[in-house]
C-alpha positions in Angstrom: -23.2 -98.4 -7.0 -25.2 -96.3 -9.5 -23.6 -93.5 -11.2 -24.4 -90.0 -11.2 -26.3 -89.0 -14.8 -24.0 -86.7 -16.4 -24.8 -83.2 -17.2 -26.3 -82.3 -20.3 -23.8 -80.4 -22.6 -26.4 -78.5 -24.1 -27.1 -77.1 -20.4 -23.5 -77.3 -18.6 -24.6 -75.0 -16.2 -27.1 -76.7 -14.7 -26.3 -79.1 -11.7 -28.0 -82.4 -11.4 -27.8 -84.5 -8.7 -28.6 -88.6 -8.3 -30.6 -88.2 -5.0 -30.5 -92.2 -4.7 -26.6 -92.8 -5.0 -25.9 -91.0 -1.7 -25.6 -92.8 1.6 -27.9 -90.7 3.6 -26.6 -92.4 7.0 -23.3 -91.3 6.7 -24.4 -87.7 5.0 -26.3 -87.2 8.0 -23.9 -87.5 11.0 -23.0 -84.2 12.0 -19.9 -83.7 14.2 -20.0 -82.6 17.6 -18.4 -78.6 16.3 -21.3 -79.1 13.6 -23.7 -80.0 16.1 -23.0 -77.2 18.5 -22.6 -74.4 15.8 -26.6 -75.5 14.7 -27.7 -75.8 18.3 -26.5 -72.1 18.5 -27.7 -70.9 15.5 -31.5 -72.4 15.9 -31.4 -70.8 19.8 -30.2 -67.4 18.5 -33.0 -67.5 15.5 -35.2 -68.4 18.3 -34.2 -65.2 20.6 -34.1 -63.2 17.4 -37.8 -64.1 16.4 -39.3 -63.1 19.9 -39.2 -59.4 17.8 -38.0 -57.8 20.9 -34.3 -56.1 21.1 -32.3 -55.7 24.4 -30.4 -52.8 23.1 -33.0 -49.9 23.3 -32.7 -46.3 23.4 -32.2 -44.0 26.1 -36.6 -43.5 26.2 -37.3 -47.1 26.2 -36.2 -48.9 29.5 -38.5 -51.6 29.4 -36.6 -54.6 27.7 -33.1 -53.5 28.8 -31.0 -55.0 31.8 -30.7 -51.2 33.2 -33.9 -50.5 35.3 -35.4 -47.7 36.9 -34.3 -46.6 40.2 -37.5 -46.3 41.7 -39.2 -49.6 40.2 -35.4 -51.6 40.7 -36.6 -55.0 43.1 -32.8 -56.4 43.1 -32.8 -60.0 42.9 -32.1 -61.8 46.4 -29.7 -64.9 45.7 -30.9 -66.3 49.0 -31.6 -70.3 49.9 -34.8 -71.1 47.9 -35.0 -68.7 45.4 -35.8 -69.3 42.2 -34.5 -67.6 38.8 -37.1 -67.4 35.6 -35.6 -68.7 32.6 -34.4 -65.7 30.2 -33.1 -65.4 26.8 -29.8 -66.0 25.9 -29.7 -69.4 27.8 -28.0 -71.1 24.9 -25.0 -72.9 25.9 -25.2 -76.0 28.3 -23.5 -75.3 31.8 -20.7 -77.8 31.3 -19.8 -76.4 27.8 -15.6 -75.7 27.6 -16.5 -71.9 26.8 -19.7 -71.3 29.2 -21.2 -69.1 29.1 -20.3 -67.9 25.8 -21.6 -70.3 22.9 -18.0 -71.8 21.3 -14.1 -70.4 21.4 -14.2 -67.5 18.9 -17.7 -65.6 20.5 -15.4 -65.9 23.6 -12.4 -64.6 22.6 -13.7 -61.8 20.4 -16.7 -60.7 23.3 -13.8 -60.7 25.7 -11.4 -58.1 23.4 -14.5 -55.9 22.7 -14.4 -55.1 26.9 -10.8 -54.7 27.2 -11.1 -51.7 29.8 -8.1 -49.9 28.3 -8.4 -50.9 24.5 -12.4 -50.6 23.2 -13.2 -51.4 19.9 -15.4 -49.1 17.7 -17.5 -51.1 15.5 -15.4 -49.8 12.5 -12.4 -51.4 14.0 -14.5 -54.5 15.2 -15.5 -54.9 11.4 -11.8 -54.9 10.3 -10.7 -57.6 12.7 -13.7 -59.9 11.5 -12.4 -58.8 8.0 -9.0 -59.9 8.7 -10.0 -63.3 10.7 -12.4 -64.1 7.5 -8.8 -63.7 5.0 -6.9 -66.1 7.3 -9.4 -68.5 6.7 -11.0 -68.9 9.7 -14.6 -70.3 9.7 -17.9 -69.2 11.2 -16.6 -66.0 12.0 -19.6 -64.7 14.2 -20.9 -61.4 12.6 -20.9 -57.8 14.5 -24.6 -58.2 15.0 -24.3 -61.5 16.4 -21.6 -60.5 18.8 -23.9 -57.3 20.0 -27.0 -59.8 20.6 -25.0 -62.4 22.5 -23.2 -59.5 24.7 -26.8 -58.2 25.3 -28.0 -61.5 26.5 -25.2 -62.4 28.6 -25.2 -59.0 30.4 -29.1 -59.5 31.0 -28.8 -62.7 32.8 -25.3 -62.4 34.0 -24.2 -59.3 34.3 -24.6 -56.0 36.5 -27.8 -53.9 35.7 -27.0 -50.1 35.4 -29.9 -48.5 37.3 -31.8 -45.4 36.0 -32.5 -42.7 38.4 -34.3 -39.4 37.6 -32.6 -37.1 40.1 -33.5 -34.8 42.4 -32.5 -32.0 40.7 -33.7 -33.0 37.5 -31.1 -35.0 35.6 -31.5 -38.3 34.8 -28.0 -40.4 35.5 -27.1 -44.1 35.8 -25.5 -46.2 38.7 -24.3 -49.8 38.3 -25.8 -52.2 41.2 -23.6 -51.5 44.1 -25.2 -54.8 45.7 -24.4 -56.7 42.4 -21.1 -55.9 42.1 -20.0 -56.7 46.1 -21.8 -60.3 45.5 -19.7 -60.8 42.5 -16.7 -60.0 44.7 -17.4 -62.6 47.2 -17.7 -65.0 44.8 -14.7 -64.5 43.1 -11.6 -66.6 43.7 -8.8 -64.3 43.0 -10.5 -61.5 45.5 -12.5 -63.2 47.8 -9.3 -64.8 50.1 -8.1 -61.4 50.5 -10.7 -59.3 52.3 -11.0 -58.7 55.7 -14.3 -58.5 57.8 -13.5 -57.6 60.8 -10.9 -55.1 62.9 -7.6 -56.0 64.4 -6.0 -54.7 67.4 -2.3 -55.1 66.1 -0.8 -53.8 69.1 0.8 -50.6 67.9 1.8 -52.2 64.6 -0.4 -50.5 61.3 -0.2 -51.4 57.4 -4.0 -52.2 56.8 -7.0 -50.5 57.3 -8.7 -52.4 59.7 -6.2 -52.1 61.8 -6.7 -48.1 62.3 -9.2 -46.9 65.1 -11.8 -45.8 62.5 -12.4 -49.6 61.9 -11.2 -50.8 64.7 -13.4 -48.2 67.7 -15.3 -45.8 65.6 -17.8 -48.0 63.1 -21.5 -47.9 63.8 -22.2 -51.1 65.7 -25.1 -51.5 63.1 -23.2 -51.8 60.2 -20.1 -53.8 61.5 -19.5 -57.4 61.3 -22.4 -58.3 64.4 -21.4 -62.1 64.7 -18.7 -64.8 64.8 -19.1 -68.3 64.7 -17.6 -71.2 67.0 -18.3 -74.6 66.7 -22.1 -74.9 65.8 -23.4 -71.7 67.5 -23.6 -68.0 66.0 -22.5 -65.2 68.3 -24.3 -61.9 67.7 -23.3 -58.4 69.4 -26.0 -57.0 71.7 -27.6 -60.5 72.5 -27.1 -62.1 76.1 -24.7 -65.0 76.1 -22.9 -66.9 78.8 -19.1 -67.5 79.4 -17.2 -70.6 80.5 -17.0 -68.8 83.9 -20.9 -68.6 84.1 -20.4 -64.7 83.7 -23.2 -63.3 81.2 -22.7 -60.7 78.9 -23.7 -58.6 76.1 -21.0 -58.3 73.5 -20.5 -55.3 71.5 -18.8 -55.5 67.8 -16.1 -58.0 67.5 -12.3 -57.9 66.8 -9.2 -60.0 66.1 -6.0 -60.0 67.9 -2.8 -62.0 66.5 -2.4 -65.6 68.3 1.0 -64.4 69.4 2.9 -60.9 69.7 4.5 -60.9 66.0 2.4 -63.4 64.2 1.5 -62.9 60.9 -2.4 -61.8 60.2 -3.7 -64.5 58.7 -2.7 -66.2 62.4 -5.5 -64.5 64.5 -8.3 -65.1 67.2 -11.6 -63.4 67.2 -12.1 -61.2 70.4 -15.1 -58.8 72.1 -15.7 -56.3 74.1 -18.4 -57.1 76.3 -20.5 -55.2 79.2 -21.8 -57.0 82.1 -25.6 -58.1 82.4 -26.4 -58.6 86.3 -29.2 -60.5 87.2 -32.2 -59.2 88.9 -34.6 -61.3 91.0 -37.3 -59.5 93.0 -41.4 -60.1 93.5 -42.1 -58.4 90.4 -39.9 -58.9 88.1 -36.7 -61.4 86.8 -34.2 -59.8 84.3 -31.4 -58.6 83.3 -29.8 -54.9 83.8 -26.8 -53.9 81.7 -24.0 -52.5 83.0 -22.5 -50.5 80.0 -20.1 -49.0 82.5 -18.3 -52.5 83.2 -16.7 -53.3 80.1 -14.3 -56.6 79.7 -12.3 -58.1 77.1 -13.3 -61.5 76.0 -11.8 -64.1 73.8 -13.7 -66.8 71.3 -12.6 -69.4 73.4 -14.5 -68.2 76.2 -18.0 -68.3 74.9 -20.1 -71.2 76.0 -23.9 -70.4 75.2 -25.3 -68.2 72.2 -28.5 -66.7 72.8 -30.9 -69.5 71.4 -28.7 -71.7 73.6 -29.1 -69.4 76.4 -32.8 -69.5 75.8 -33.0 -73.4 76.3 -31.0 -73.4 79.6 -31.8 -70.8 81.7 -34.9 -72.1 83.8 -32.5 -75.0 84.6 -29.6 -72.5 85.6 -32.2 -70.9 87.6 -31.1 -67.7 86.0 -33.5 -65.2 84.6 -34.7 -65.0 81.1 -32.4 -63.6 78.9 -35.5 -62.3 76.8 -36.2 -60.0 79.7 -33.6 -57.0 79.5 -34.9 -54.7 82.1 -32.5 -51.6 81.0 -29.2 -50.6 81.3 -26.4 -48.2 83.1 -24.4 -45.6 82.0 -21.4 -44.1 83.9 -21.5 -40.5 83.2 -17.5 -39.4 82.5 -18.2 -36.3 84.0 -19.1 -36.6 87.2 -18.0 -40.2 87.5 -21.8 -41.0 88.7 -23.9 -43.7 87.2 -26.2 -41.8 84.8 -30.1 -42.7 84.9 -31.4 -39.0 83.6 -33.8 -39.5 86.6 -35.5 -42.8 85.5 -33.6 -45.2 87.4 -32.8 -47.9 84.7 -32.8 -46.4 80.9 -34.5 -48.8 78.9 -32.7 -51.1 76.4 -33.1 -49.7 72.7 -30.4 -51.8 70.9 -32.4 -54.5 70.3 -35.7 -56.0 70.6 -34.7 -58.6 73.6 -37.5 -61.1 72.8 -36.0 -61.7 69.2 -32.7 -60.6 69.9 -30.2 -59.1 66.9 -32.5 -58.5 64.0 -29.6 -59.8 61.5 -29.7 -63.4 63.2 -33.2 -63.6 62.3 -32.4 -62.2 58.6 -29.9 -64.6 58.0 -31.3 -67.9 59.1 -28.2 -69.7 59.9 -26.1 -68.1 57.7 -23.5 -65.7 58.3 -23.3 -61.9 58.3 -20.5 -59.9 57.2 -20.0 -56.5 56.8 -17.9 -54.7 53.6 -15.9 -51.7 54.0 -15.5 -49.8 51.2 -13.7 -46.5 50.1 -15.5 -44.1 48.0 -14.0 -41.8 45.7 -15.6 -39.1 43.4 -13.5 -37.3 40.7 -14.2 -35.0 37.7 -12.2 -35.9 34.5 -13.0 -34.9 30.6 -14.8 -37.1 28.2 -12.6 -35.6 25.4 -9.3 -37.1 24.6 -8.6 -33.1 23.0 -7.5 -30.3 25.2 -11.1 -29.2 25.1 -12.7 -29.6 28.9 -16.1 -32.0 28.9 -16.6 -32.3 32.6 -17.7 -35.9 34.0 -18.3 -36.4 37.4 -17.9 -40.0 38.5 -17.9 -42.0 41.4 -15.8 -45.2 41.7 -15.0 -47.6 44.7 -12.5 -50.2 46.4 -12.8 -52.6 48.9 -11.3 -51.3 52.0 -11.1 -54.9 53.4 -8.3 -55.7 51.0 -4.5 -55.3 51.4 -2.9 -52.2 50.4 -0.8 -54.4 47.8 -4.0 -55.2 46.1 -6.7 -51.9 46.7 -5.5 -49.7 44.1 -4.9 -52.0 40.9 -7.2 -51.6 38.3 -9.4 -55.0 38.4 -9.9 -54.0 42.1 -11.3 -50.6 41.3 -15.3 -50.4 40.7 -17.2 -48.2 38.8 -20.8 -46.9 40.3 -21.3 -43.5 38.3 -21.0 -40.7 36.0 -22.5 -38.0 34.4 -21.5 -34.7 32.3 -24.9 -32.5 33.9 -25.8 -34.3 37.0 -23.7 -32.8 39.9 -21.9 -35.3 42.4 -24.5 -35.0 45.2 -27.4 -35.8 43.3 -25.7 -38.5 42.0 -24.5 -39.5 45.7 -28.3 -39.6 46.2 -28.9 -43.1 44.1 -26.0 -44.4 45.3 -26.9 -43.7 49.0 -30.6 -45.3 48.1 -28.8 -48.5 47.2 -26.6 -48.5 49.8 -29.4 -47.8 52.6 -31.4 -50.5 51.1 -28.4 -52.6 51.6 -27.7 -52.0 54.8 -31.6 -52.8 56.2 -31.6 -56.0 54.5 -28.1 -56.9 53.4 -26.6 -58.4 50.2 -27.0 -61.9 49.6 -23.9 -63.4 47.9 -21.9 -66.9 47.7 -18.8 -67.0 49.6 -16.2 -68.7 47.6 -13.9 -69.3 49.9 -16.5 -70.4 52.5 -18.4 -72.6 50.1 -21.8 -71.3 51.6 -24.0 -68.7 51.4 -23.8 -65.2 53.4 -25.1 -62.1 53.9 -23.4 -58.9 53.4 -23.5 -55.5 55.1 -21.9 -52.7 53.1 -20.4 -49.6 54.5 -18.6 -46.3 53.8 -14.9 -46.2 55.3 -13.9 -43.1 54.0 -14.7 -41.0 51.2 -11.5 -39.7 48.8 -10.9 -37.2 46.3 -9.2 -34.0 45.4 -9.5 -31.0 47.8 -12.0 -29.3 45.8 -14.3 -32.6 45.6 -13.9 -33.7 49.3 -14.9 -30.2 50.4 -17.9 -30.7 48.2 -18.9 -33.7 49.3 -18.4 -32.3 52.5 -20.5 -29.3 52.2 -17.9 -27.4 52.7 -17.2 -24.2 51.2 -13.9 -25.2 49.9 -9.8 -23.9 49.9 -10.8 -19.9 49.1 -13.2 -19.3 52.1 -13.0 -17.4 55.5 -13.2 -21.3 56.7 -10.8 -22.8 54.2 -10.5 -26.3 56.2 -13.1 -28.7 56.1 -11.7 -30.5 59.0 -11.3 -28.2 61.7 -12.4 -24.3 62.2 -9.4 -22.7 61.5 -9.9 -19.2 60.0 -9.1 -18.2 56.6 -9.1 -15.2 54.0 -11.1 -12.7 55.4 -12.5 -14.1 58.6 -11.6 -12.0 61.6 -9.4 -12.7 64.5 -12.0 -10.9 66.8 -14.8 -13.1 65.9 -15.1 -16.8 65.9 -17.9 -19.3 64.2 -21.0 -19.6 66.3 -23.2 -22.4 65.2 -26.4 -20.5 66.3 -26.4 -18.7 63.3 -24.4 -15.3 64.4 -20.7 -14.3 64.6 -19.6 -14.0 68.2 -17.2 -10.9 68.9 -14.2 -11.1 71.2 -14.3 -7.6 73.1 -10.8 -7.8 74.5 -9.4 -8.3 71.1 -10.6 -5.8 68.2 -7.7 -4.2 67.3 -6.3 -6.4 64.6 -7.9 -7.5 61.5 -7.9 -10.4 59.2 -5.9 -13.4 60.3 -5.3 -15.1 57.2 -5.0 -12.2 54.7 -2.7 -12.1 51.4 0.2 -9.6 52.7 0.3 -8.3 49.1 -3.2 -8.4 47.7 -5.3 -7.5 51.0 -4.2 -3.8 51.0 -5.8 -3.3 47.2 -9.0 -4.5 48.3 -11.4 -1.6 49.0 -12.5 -1.1 52.6 -9.2 -3.5 53.7 -6.6 -2.5 55.8 -2.9 -3.2 55.3 -1.8 -6.3 57.5 0.7 -5.8 60.4 3.1 -7.8 61.6 1.0 -8.8 64.4 -1.3 -9.4 62.3 0.6 -11.9 60.3 2.1 -13.0 63.8 -2.0 -13.9 64.8 -2.7 -15.5 61.5 0.3 -17.8 61.6 -0.3 -19.1 65.3 -3.8 -19.8 64.2 -2.9 -21.6 61.0 -0.2 -23.7 62.7 -2.2 -24.5 66.0 -4.7 -26.7 67.2 -8.3 -25.6 66.2 -11.7 -27.4 66.9 -12.8 -30.1 64.9 -16.2 -30.1 62.8 -18.5 -32.3 63.7 -21.6 -34.1 62.0 -24.3 -32.9 64.4 -22.8 -29.3 64.3 -23.0 -29.3 60.4 -26.3 -31.0 60.5 -28.3 -28.6 63.0 -26.3 -25.6 61.1 -27.9 -26.4 57.6 -31.2 -27.1 59.3 -31.6 -23.9 60.9 -30.0 -22.2 57.4 -33.3 -23.8 55.6 -35.4 -23.0 58.3 -34.8 -19.4 58.3 -34.9 -19.3 54.5 -38.2 -20.4 54.1 -39.4 -18.2 57.3 -38.7 -15.2 55.7 -35.0 -14.4 55.0 -33.7 -13.8 51.9 -31.1 -14.8 49.5 -28.3 -11.9 51.3 -29.0 -13.0 54.3 -28.5 -16.9 53.2 -25.0 -16.2 51.5 -24.2 -14.7 54.7 -24.8 -17.5 56.6 -22.7 -19.7 54.4 -19.7 -17.2 54.4 -19.6 -17.1 57.9 -19.3 -20.7 58.7 -17.9 -22.0 55.5 -20.4 -24.6 55.2 -21.7 -24.5 51.4 -24.5 -27.4 50.5 -24.6 -27.3 46.8 -27.7 -29.8 46.8 -29.7 -27.5 49.3 -28.8 -24.6 47.2 -30.7 -25.4 44.5 -33.9 -26.0 46.3 -33.4 -22.6 47.9 -33.0 -21.0 44.9 -36.0 -22.1 43.5 -38.0 -21.3 46.9 -36.3 -17.6 46.8 -37.2 -17.4 42.7 -40.6 -18.5 43.8 -41.5 -15.7 46.8 -40.0 -13.1 45.0 -41.7 -10.2 45.3 -44.3 -11.6 48.4 -43.9 -10.1 51.5 -42.2 -12.0 54.0 -44.1 -13.5 56.6 -47.4 -13.0 55.1 -49.6 -15.9 54.0 -48.8 -15.5 50.7 -45.3 -16.3 51.4 -45.8 -19.3 53.2 -48.0 -20.9 50.8 -45.5 -20.1 48.4 -42.8 -21.6 50.0 -45.1 -24.9 50.9 -45.9 -25.2 47.2 -42.0 -26.0 47.1 -41.4 -28.2 49.8 -44.6 -29.8 50.2 -44.5 -30.7 53.4 -41.3 -32.8 53.2 -38.8 -32.8 56.3 -35.9 -30.3 55.8 -33.5 -33.6 55.6 -35.0 -34.3 52.0 -33.5 -31.4 50.8 -30.1 -31.3 52.5 -27.3 -33.5 50.8 -27.6 -37.0 50.6 -24.1 -37.6 52.3 -25.6 -36.8 55.5 -27.8 -39.8 55.1 -24.9 -42.2 55.2 -24.6 -44.1 58.5 -21.8 -44.0 60.3 -19.8 -41.4 58.4 -18.6 -37.7 59.3 -17.8 -36.4 55.9 -15.5 -33.4 57.5 -13.8 -36.1 59.5 -13.6 -38.9 57.2 -12.5 -37.3 54.4 -8.6 -37.9 54.6 -5.9 -35.6 53.5 -5.0 -36.5 49.7 -1.3 -36.7 49.9 -0.7 -36.5 46.2 -2.4 -33.5 45.7 -1.5 -31.6 48.8 2.3 -32.7 49.0 3.1 -33.8 45.6 1.0 -31.4 43.7 0.9 -28.8 46.2 4.5 -28.6 47.3 6.7 -29.9 45.0 5.7 -28.0 42.1 6.9 -24.6 43.8 10.3 -24.4 41.9 12.0 -21.2 41.3 15.4 -22.9 39.9 17.2 -21.9 37.2 16.0 -24.6 34.9 18.8 -24.7 32.3 21.1 -25.7 35.1 18.4 -27.9 36.9 18.0 -29.8 33.4 21.6 -30.9 33.5 21.8 -31.7 37.4 18.9 -33.6 36.7 20.0 -35.3 34.2 23.4 -36.2 35.7 22.1 -37.9 39.1 22.9 -40.7 40.1 20.0 -43.4 40.2 22.0 -46.2 42.4 20.1 -47.4 44.8 16.6 -46.1 44.0 15.1 -48.6 41.7 14.0 -46.1 39.2 15.2 -45.4 35.3 17.7 -42.3 34.8 16.2 -38.8 35.3 15.0 -36.7 32.0 15.9 -33.6 33.1 14.7 -31.6 30.3 11.2 -33.3 30.2 10.9 -32.8 34.0 11.4 -29.4 33.7 9.8 -28.4 30.5 6.8 -30.1 31.4 6.9 -29.2 35.2 2.9 -28.6 35.1 2.1 -31.7 33.9 4.2 -34.4 36.0 3.0 -37.3 37.6 3.0 -38.7 41.2 5.9 -41.1 40.6 8.0 -38.1 38.9 7.3 -35.5 42.0 8.3 -38.7 44.3 11.4 -38.9 42.5 12.3 -35.3 42.1 11.6 -35.4 46.0 14.7 -37.7 46.4 16.7 -35.9 44.4 16.0 -32.7 45.6 18.6 -32.2 48.0 21.5 -33.3 45.6 20.6 -31.1 42.3 19.4 -27.9 44.3 22.4 -27.6 45.9 24.0 -24.0 45.3 21.0 -23.5 42.8 18.4 -21.9 45.0 18.8 -19.7 48.0 20.0 -21.6 51.3 16.2 -21.0 53.1 14.5 -22.6 50.1 17.0 -25.3 49.2 16.6 -26.2 53.5 13.2 -26.1 53.0 13.2 -28.8 50.4 15.3 -30.8 52.2 13.0 -30.9 55.1 10.4 -31.7 52.5 12.3 -34.6 51.2 12.8 -35.7 54.6 8.9 -35.8 55.1 8.3 -37.6 51.7 9.5 -41.3 52.9 7.7 -40.7 56.3 4.1 -40.0 54.7 4.5 -42.8 52.0 5.6 -45.3 54.6 3.8 -48.9 53.8 4.2 -50.7 57.3 4.1 -48.9 60.3 6.0 -51.1 63.3 5.1 -48.5 66.1 2.1 -46.1 65.3 2.8 -43.9 68.5 6.7 -43.8 67.8 5.7 -42.8 64.0 3.3 -40.3 64.5 5.6 -38.7 67.0 8.8 -38.3 64.0 6.4 -37.6 61.5 5.1 -34.6 63.5 8.6 -33.7 64.3 9.0 -33.5 60.3 5.7 -31.7 59.2 6.5 -29.1 61.8 10.6 -28.7 60.8 8.9 -28.6 57.0 6.6 -25.7 58.0 9.1 -23.9 60.2 11.8 -23.8 57.3 9.0 -22.9 55.0 8.1 -20.0 57.6 11.6 -18.6 57.4 12.2 -19.0 53.9 8.9 -16.6 53.1 5.9 -16.4 55.0 3.5 -15.9 52.3 3.5 -20.0 52.2 0.9 -19.7 55.0 -1.4 -18.0 52.4 -1.8 -21.9 50.9 -4.2 -23.5 52.6 -2.6 -26.8 52.0 0.2 -26.1 54.3 -2.3 -26.2 57.1 -4.4 -29.4 55.9 -0.8 -31.3 56.5 -1.3 -30.9 59.8 -4.1 -33.1 59.9 -2.4 -35.9 58.1 -0.8 -37.6 61.1 -4.4 -38.1 63.0 -5.5 -39.5 59.5 -3.1 -42.2 59.4 -3.8 -42.8 63.2 -8.0 -43.4 62.0 -7.6 -44.9 58.5 -3.8 -46.5 58.2 -0.9 -45.4 56.0 -1.3 -42.8 53.9 -0.9 -44.8 50.9 -4.0 -46.7 51.6 -6.0 -43.2 50.8 -4.0 -42.0 48.4 -5.9 -41.5 44.9 -2.9 -42.3 42.1 -5.1 -45.1 41.3 -8.7 -43.9 41.0 -6.8 -40.6 39.1 -5.0 -43.3 36.0 -8.8 -44.6 36.0 -9.5 -41.9 34.7 -8.4 -42.9 31.3 -10.7 -46.3 31.5 -13.9 -44.1 31.8 -13.0 -41.4 29.1 -12.2 -44.5 26.6 -15.8 -45.5 27.2 -16.9 -41.9 26.7 -15.2 -41.5 23.1 -16.8 -45.0 22.1 -20.2 -43.8 22.6 -22.9 -42.0 20.6 -22.8 -39.1 23.4 -26.3 -38.8 23.4 -26.4 -40.5 26.6 -22.9 -40.5 28.3 -24.1 -41.4 32.1 -26.2 -45.1 30.6 -23.7 -45.6 27.8 -20.5 -45.6 30.3 -22.1 -47.4 32.6 -23.1 -49.9 30.8 -20.1 -50.3 29.3 -18.3 -50.5 32.0 -21.1 -53.0 33.7 -20.0 -55.2 30.7 -16.2 -55.3 31.5 -17.2 -55.8 34.7 -19.1 -58.9 33.9 -15.9 -60.1 31.4 -13.4 -59.8 34.3 -15.5 -62.1 36.7 -15.7 -64.5 34.5 -12.0 -64.8 33.1 -11.6 -64.8 37.1 -13.0 -67.7 37.4 -16.2 -66.3 39.7 -19.3 -68.2 40.0 -22.7 -66.9 39.1 -26.1 -67.4 40.0 -28.4 -69.0 37.0 -31.8 -70.5 36.6 -33.2 -73.0 39.7 -33.3 -72.9 43.3 -30.1 -71.6 45.1 -29.2 -74.6 47.8 -26.1 -75.3 47.7 -22.6 -74.8 45.4 -24.2 -77.0 42.7 -26.9 -74.6 42.1 -23.9 -71.8 41.5 -22.3 -71.8 37.8 -18.5 -71.3 36.8 -17.3 -70.0 33.4 -16.0 -73.1 31.6 -12.6 -74.4 31.8 -11.6 -72.8 28.5 -12.6 -69.4 29.7 -10.3 -69.5 32.7 -7.2 -71.1 30.6 -7.2 -67.8 28.5 -5.5 -65.8 31.8 -3.0 -68.3 31.8 -1.8 -68.8 28.4 1.6 -67.6 27.7 2.8 -67.5 24.0 6.6 -66.7 23.5 7.2 -63.2 22.2 3.1 -61.9 23.2 2.2 -60.8 26.3 -0.9 -62.0 27.6 -3.0 -58.8 26.9 -6.2 -60.7 28.2 -4.4 -61.2 31.4 -2.8 -57.6 31.4 -5.8 -55.1 30.5 -7.9 -57.1 33.2 -5.2 -57.0 35.9 -5.1 -61.0 36.1 -1.7 -61.3 36.3 -0.3 -62.4 39.7 2.2 -60.4 40.9 2.7 -61.0 44.7 4.5 -57.8 46.6 5.6 -57.7 49.9 7.0 -54.6 52.0 8.6 -55.3 55.4 8.1 -52.1 58.1 10.4 -49.2 57.2 10.9 -50.0 53.7 10.2 -47.4 51.3 9.8 -48.0 47.7 8.9 -45.8 44.7 5.5 -47.4 42.7 5.2 -46.2 39.7 1.9 -45.3 38.2 1.6 -48.6 36.6 2.0 -50.6 39.9 -1.0 -48.5 40.9 -3.3 -49.8 38.6 
């Protein structure tokens, strides 16, 4: 072999190479690793050479994965759909670390999006420097990591939709249908989601067994069909049973196959109306007797609507497309209701077409997706300086109670430090309405087929002030302090009752008494108010503890319409404020438009043409509904009755903080308390007493069970009996599984009444606290929504720390956008780590058109290194820890268990 020439000694620093002495074939055979890096580098260079950056400013959203709300056309993941190639398609689908180009990039990108441990750019630079010093080759730079992250997010992530709110604020909402579609394709979540209510025969431990889901959900947003064999049976369509009867089914539900069998062993049932054939010289069709209801099981079904169309002539029956009308039964008179029209017209479907979801589904299944929608405010700062951020979160109501409050099951929708909650709710409702009209196409990873999903809100959760704002209620300080009923509050007159027509009606037979609910020690000091007599106190307590008429959705909508019309006609600001005070209604969304109208007509004579023109300049001929809170647009939701009692703030933070015991002795008693059998760590007496104003729900539950022992001889006997009653009440409220709902609620009602009686004997002044009345609605809410732990908010409260972390790691210039995008990226990483399928390019016809993350990505969740916890699985909540509870078992749940 020829030898390379020796370097010139006079110019020794110049390297010379004999190219003829090199085996070029051996030199240019790259390894598989080098080939992969070369491919990634060339593709990335080509992507960057396009000249546009996906990381855009707040003003420019043209190239961003985030889109304008009004221009956003969500990609429907449906059979036959195609997706254009996008920048960032750099890795082959079968790569071990797909969709990331390699292992280093995958792990670093995941670490950048840990929900509770976000990295700043400076911290990331330190990590990358450390990797380089340790000799790790080909460590990607911060810029490359950001570019790859943006490319992955634009192709596989959830878009953050930009909205210009009606009140003038800009905010971002993560796309709700996309989140639902990913959850349906998530193998860790999808098998646990329920879509049908269940008639469990008195047992209650899940929300789908409660009366709200079982009986009250609007049938247009409930699951409209079931499959039997090769037939799809839809509600509100004629079908034939095995005995030849033609019926029209209502929404479906399930029952255990045998009494006492597990929930997974069930069969489908439905309530159905009898359809009676009518044959005459003039018409042949069916009349639906909606007062004749029968229960039918799926095994009795014979022919669905399409098959009935093919066979009705051979059977000599009327055309099932011809539904002549319907009969109703008047519950008051017991007579058939016709309203003078003979037969009422059929309006539930187009009889010639059938259920519209059959047309939209094109042979695929249609499923409902119930959610708990939560709203709360939190600070965006770690310091004590309050930086208010209103945030919307949700979790799937179809998940069992052991999963529903885990952090991995909680999904972020929107936040803003300037937009009020109802303005952000407007954008969320827009997405919800679109999804309820068209459905959400998703890959059902359990059934391995496409499905059309209908999202719906089961209930709205939050603390009492937030729930009042969402329900357009004045709050706990108003005359009518309860958002659920018309109980009188502070300052209300017992001789008057609210009149939804707009005027307070006076009872002339009882005008001797003043306020039903006034503070005994403070009302006498207010000018124009007399001191409360003993009879006033008795009347106030009777109203406070008695049954009161419930608030209803229709009453509130009618009243808000009336209030707005009066303002636009001639009534001034004073009259508007009085109407709100007299009814306890406060629509903060509508208040903004009313204020604009009143400012615009200021100085103009009411009733004049100029006044009408000034009002029209603001309203622009739009209907009054567009000026009312968007909560009234949510189909099937009554914000007064569907905002259940929040037990964390009502019971724990409301009652247990009221402690006047001697602090020193109490510290000793708590520290000495024997916790054997409770499954909790020893009590830190000094901490619990010193920081009594900053305790968690876990601390309060612990104290409630220790109170009967540590408060003995420390407080007056009346106070001690009240705490005894409260300690007996708490386990009943936090019961996770209820064997017999009627018996349990009877015991719970007795416990609540006993607690209130003990409180009254201690001091009647506690009846100035609205929470002592609100708890009386808890039994009804348990019956409607399930055990109280299902609508507890501790998991959501804990999630505030995740939102705060994203706020801290943003530039604070556009927090709504930055936090929404950051949350969307975390959701994308969680979905990929869970092994969830996602749609890429090409037609979507079967399972092969859906991609899965590489085997290396999923293996990160299962890595077990001695002496090290798996931070990825831990932070994303992907560690499987099954928890089963039997009826009657009460456990103390730590805050970490709920996140």
